[in-house]
N, C-alpha and C positions, 0 to 999 in steps of 0.2 A: 503494499500499500503505500502511496506517496505521502511523505510526511506533511502534516498540516502547515507547519511553519514554512517549509519550502515552497509548497504550491501557492501559498499566500503571496510569497515574494515574486511568484512568476505569473501573477495575473495578467492576462493578455487583452488587448483592446480589439473589439470588432463587433460589428452589428450585421445582422442579417435578417431581412424581412421574411416573415412568415410566408408571404405571398410568392416568395421565389421558389417554393416547393410544391410540386404536384403531388397530392396525397396518395394516388394510386400509380404514379409513374415510376420509372426506374427498374431496378433489378428485382424487386420484391415480388414474391410469388405467393399467392394466396394459399398454396398447399404447404408452404414452409411453417412449422410450429414456432412458437415462442415459449420454450420451457423456461421456468424461472428457478432461482436458487437464492439462497442467503448465505453469504460468504462465512459468517461467524455469528455466534450468539452475541458475544462481546470479547473483550480482551482476555477474560479469564474464565467465566462460567461455562461449564460443560454439563449442564443439568438436562435431564430427560425432558422436563417440561419446556426447556427452550427448544429442543429439536422437535418436540411436538407441535410447538406453535409455528415453527417454520413450515412444517407440513400443512398445518391448518390454514396458513396464508396462501396456499395453492403452489408452493414451491415443491420441487422434486429433487433438488440438489443442495448440498452444502459442502464447504471445503473443509478439510481436516489437514492441519499442518503437522508433519512429523518432524520434530526438531532433532536433527541427527545428533547434535552435540548433547541433547538430554537423554537419548536412548543408548548411545554408545559410551564406553568408558572414557574418563577424563584423560587417562594415560593409555597409549596404545600397548596392549599386552604382547608379551614375548611370544606366547603361543596361544592361538585361538583360531576360530573358523568364522571369518567375518561374513560369509555368505549364508551361514547356518542360522535360521530364524530362532532356533532353540539355544544358540550359544549362551552360556551362563553369564557372559560379561555384558549382554545386553539387558536393558530394562524397559520392556514394552508396556509396563502396567497402565500408564496413562493413556497411551494410544489404543491399547486393547478396549479399555473402558469407553473411550469416546467413539470409536468405530461401531461398537456394539450398540450404543445409544442411538446413533445415527440411523443405523439399519432398523432398529426396533421401532423408529418413529416413521418408517416407510420411506426414507430418504436414500439417495444414492450419494456416497461420498466421493469427491474429487480430492485424492490425496496429494498433497504437495510436500516434496522433501526439501528442507531448507536448513541452513546454519551448520557448518561443518565443525567438528571438534578441532581444537587447536592443532593436534598432531596431523590432521589431514589437510591443513592449510599450507600452501606453497609460498606464502609471503605473510606479512604481518601488518596489520592496521589497528587502530584503537577500537574499531568496530569488529569484534571477534566473530569468526564463523563465515566471513563472506570473501576472504582474500584467496582467490585462485584455488578453490577446493580441488584436490587431486581427483581427476575424473575416474581413475581406476578404483580408488578407494570409494568414491561415491557410488560407483557402479556395484561394487561389492555390497555396500550397505543396502542399496536399492534391491538387490537380488534377494537379501534376507527379508526385506520389508515386503516385496511382492509375493515371495513364497509363504510368508507367514499370513497374508491376507489373500490366498489363492482360494480359499474355500476348502482346503484339504489339510489344514493344520490346526490341531487342538480345538476344534469345533468353532473356530472363529469365522467371521463372514468373509465372503469374497469381496474384493475391491476391484473394479474394472478400470477406473480412470486415475491416471498418474501424471504428475507434473513435476519437472525438476526446477528448483529455485524459484524465487519470487522477483518479479520486475528486474531482470538481469541487465537492463539498459540503465538502471539507477545506480549511481555510485555508492549510496549507503547500503545497497543490497548485494553488489557484486564488483569486485575489484581485482586487478586493475582494469579501468576502462580505456586508459591511453598508456602508451610507453612514455616515460619521463615526463609525467604531468599532462595537464589538459591540452597543451599544445602539441604532444607527441602523436605518434601513429596509433590509430585505434587498435586495440588488441582484444577487447572484451568479447567481440563477435567470434573470433576463432576459438577462444577459450570456451565459450558458451556452446558453440556448435559441436566441439569435441565432447564436452561433458553430456550434451543432449543426446548425441548419437550413441555413446556408450550406455547411457541410462535406457534408451529406447530399445537397444539390442537386448538387455537384460529383461525389460518389462514384456517384450514380445517373445523372448525365449521361454519365459515361464508359461505364458499362454498367448498364443497369436490373437486371440480375441480381446486382449487388453488394449486399451486406448491410450495413447501418449498425447498429452496436452502440452504444447510448447508456447513460448512467448510470454503471455501475461504481462507485457511491457507497460511501464509508466507512460502517461500521455505526453509529457513534456521533456524536452532535453534542456541543456544548459547545466552551468555550474558543474562542469566535469563529467556530465552524462550525456550520451548521444540521443538524439530525438529518435522516436520509434520507426519512423519510415526509413531513416538512414540506417539504423541498426538492422532492420529487417531485410533491406535491399542487400547489405553486405553479407548477411546470414545466407541468403538464397541466391547469391551470385547474380543479382539482377541490377539494372541501371534504368534511369529515366523516371521522372514523376508522372507526367501526363500519359506517357505511353511506356510502362514498364516492360523491359525486354532482357533476355539474358546477356550477361557479359561474355563476349567471345573469348574462349580459351579457358574460362573459369569452370572447373570440374567439380567444385565442392557441392555437396548436397546435405540436406538435414532430414532427419527421419522423425516424423510425427504424424498424428492423425487429425488433430484439432489445433487451430490457432486461436490464442486468448489474447484479451486486452483489458488493461484497466482504464476505463474511459472517463475518469474525473473530468469535470468541465468547468471552466471559469466564466460561465454564462448560462444561457438557457439551452433548451433541447436542439436548437439549430446552430449553436455557437461554433464558428470556425476559428482555428488557431492563426495567429499572425505568422508564425514560423511555418514554412511549407512542409516541414518534415514532422511536425507534431501532430498528434491525433486525439482530438477531443470528440464530442458527439457529432459535430458538423462535418467532421473529416473522415468518418468511418468508411465512407465509400472508397476512399483512396487506399485504405488498408486492405479492404476486401478485394479490390481490384489487383493489388500487388500480389496478394496470396493466389488468387485465381490464376494469374499470368505465370507465376513461378511454378505452380503444379502443372499447368499446361506444358511448360517447358521442360518438365522432368527434374527439376531441382528440388523436389520434395519426395522422399521415399515413403510411400504409403500404399496400401491397397484401396484406399477410398478414391472413388471417382472425382469427388469434389471434397475440398477441405472445409468442414463446418467452422464457422466463425463464432466465438463466444465472447461475451463480456463477463469477466470473473470478478471485478470490483467496480462498484459505482455507487454513488450517493451524493446527496447535498445535506448539510446540517439543517435542522429545522429551527425556526423561531416561533414559539419557545421550544426547547430551553435556551438555545444560544441566541443572544440579542442581535448577533451579526448574521444569523442563518437566514434561510429563505422563509418568508411568512408562510404559515400553514396552508392557507388557501391556494397560494401560488405554487407551493411545493406539491400539492395534490395534483394540480393540472400539469406541472412540468414532469412529474414522475410518470404519469400515463403517456405523455407525449414523448418522453425519453425512451420508453419502451417501444412505442411505435416507430420513432425514427431509427432506432437500432435495428429492428425487425426490417424496416424499409431498406436499410443499407446491407442486409444480408445476415444480421446477427440471428441465431437460432437459440441461444441460451443467454439469459440475462440475470446476473446475480447482483442483488443489492448487498451493500457492505455488512450491515449489521442488524440483527434483530432488536437490540436494545441500545439506548444511549450508553456510552462508556463511562465509567466512574471518573470523576474529575477531581484530582488531588487539590487540596486547599491552596489557594493562591495562583493556580495555573489558569491562564486566561482561556476563555471559551475558543479562541482561534487555534489553540493547540490541543484540543480535545475533540472527540468524535461524539457529535450529538445528533447522529444521523440514523438512530434507531427507528424501526417501525413501531416501537413501544417506548413510551417515557419510562426511564429507569426509576424503580422503586427500590425499597430496601432489600427486597428479593426478587427473583424472576416472578414468583407467584404474585408479588405485589406490583408488577409493572402494569402501566395502563396503555392501551392501543392509542396510537395517533390516527388522525384523519387520513394520512397518507397510506396507511395499511390497506385501506379498501381500494385505493388506486393501484397499489402494487398487486393486489389479488384480482381485481376486476378492471383492468386498464381499458379505457374507452376515450376515443377522441372524436371531435366533429368539427369540420371547418366549412365556412361558407364558400360557395363557388356559384358561378353564373347558373342560374335556373335550378339551384338546389344546395344540398349538403353532402359532403364526402365524410364518410364515417370509417372507423376501424376500431376493432376491440378484440379481447380474448376472454372467453368465459372463465369463471373462477376456478373450475375443476378441469379446464382444457378438454371439455367434452362437446360433442355435436348436439345441435338442437336448434330451436327457434328462439330468436332474440327480439324483443319488443323494443322499438325505439319511440321515445316520447319527447315533446317539445314544450317548453314553457316560455311564453313571451316575456320580454323584459317588463317589469311592473306588474305581471300577472301572478296570481297564486295557483292557477289551474294548469295541469299537465294534460296535453292533448296527444292522442296517438298519432305518430308520424309514419310508421312503417314497421314491417316485420321482416327480418332477414335471417338467413341461415348460417349458423356457425358450422365449419367443417369439422372433420374427425379430430383435429387438433384443438378445436375450440375457437379458431381464429375466423373472424367475420370482417368483411370489408365491402363497402358498396358506395355507389353515388345515388343519393335519393332525390329525385325530382320533386320540387315543392313550389308553391306560389310564393315562398318567401323570397324577398329580394335579397341581393348579394350583400347589402349593409343591414340586413335584418339583425337584431340583437335579441338575445334570448339564451336559454339553456337546453342542452339535449342530454338525455340519459339513456342508458341501455338497461334492460331488465331481462334476467335469465333465471328461470325456475324460482321466481319470487325474490331474487336478489337484485338490488340496484346498484349500478355503478355510480361513482361520484358524478354529479351533473357537470357538463363540460361547457363552458361559455363560448359563444360564437363570436364574442368580441376578441380580436387578436390581441395577443400580449407580445410586445417587441422584445427582442433579445437585449439584455443589458448585463454588464459586468457584475459578477458575484462570486466570491470564493466558495467552493464546495465545502470547506471547513470553517466558514464564518469569517466575517470581517475582522481582520486584525485590529482595527481601530475601535470598533464597537465591541468586539470580544475581549 
């Protein structure tokens, strides 16, 4: 995850009119699902109730991070079997418990392996665990982890989805990024590719049906960190922004099945980056196109015909509790639209960062904490209170005025097929009127263009109803993009 203080310092300027986007245009296919996940309960709690609530929110995924330095011994043993999941030097207690709870809740775990023990690092920085982890040692540990959660070890659940490292284009998570400092030759891409490929060989070797998720890149470059599009082009031997194509003579390939991204955005759902190689919500199409072209060129080793594109971290802080966060009404609208814009750009899985607001240590400003939960934090998970934005995440729905009608998109709360009723309430009225009925497909996605007598500048609210459940009402009044930190305004916070 991108650190709040860092992203606050990199707020970018940009405006993009809502009218510039055609709701049903582009690469989006009505058949593509939009599955959801919640990345974590919070920074510490791994309670069953938390995972149950993630599932109740309509999500089917969550991410579990295996901290290699916590499971492995502090000192490398003289004699041991690092690929053996039952080796006595490993302590899997916390990971076993978490994965069992995730599966018991009916969720699928995406397991990320992160933070090397000191003895497996090949350089030293104050931030332990991230300095050039030895890819052979990393692969050996991965072999033990994948075997342990293969479904054939000690009655433990099977894990199918595996990811190496976290935001490897970010200097605080992976070093070195450049040789001899920020102005030197980029080196992190080659280091990451080597580690990724050895990791993938192990994951696929245990079970060819396992899925390797790569990338998970931070959205912004700068401060010693390469921008995500630059990192990805180098990783996949590609060049060109508008028209990505293979680099002649470059024979490097990367092995993975899914490409992931952290899409934190310093504006609204259509916000584009000033830097041409950064990737926020308004830039997702560029990343999707690059991955598509690299796969067509044979630069990605996979059995998948097309590479799924996932967002595995995304959120905005809410106000309240963060006084510099996005006001709850706007956040509810933006969350539904963020999910739509992601789907429109080719994303098939969308993870919200946190189930609950994180604990804020005394004296720490809001701009340095995570207040992006779907629940307000209480004294316990059981004492948490749902936010209005929870409904938008569970039942996303958007509606935009267009000539001679309204364009709509949504996804049913349980991602199932059925009839969805659309209703309209005019500005100043208290009465809802039936607008139309549309069909959600087998993945719960519905999109249509509804012809009405409403004028293009008509103001009012539209909502969707499915099996007695209402989506949040979506205003037909456009909201212009404007600058906002996803982690709260550092001045207000």
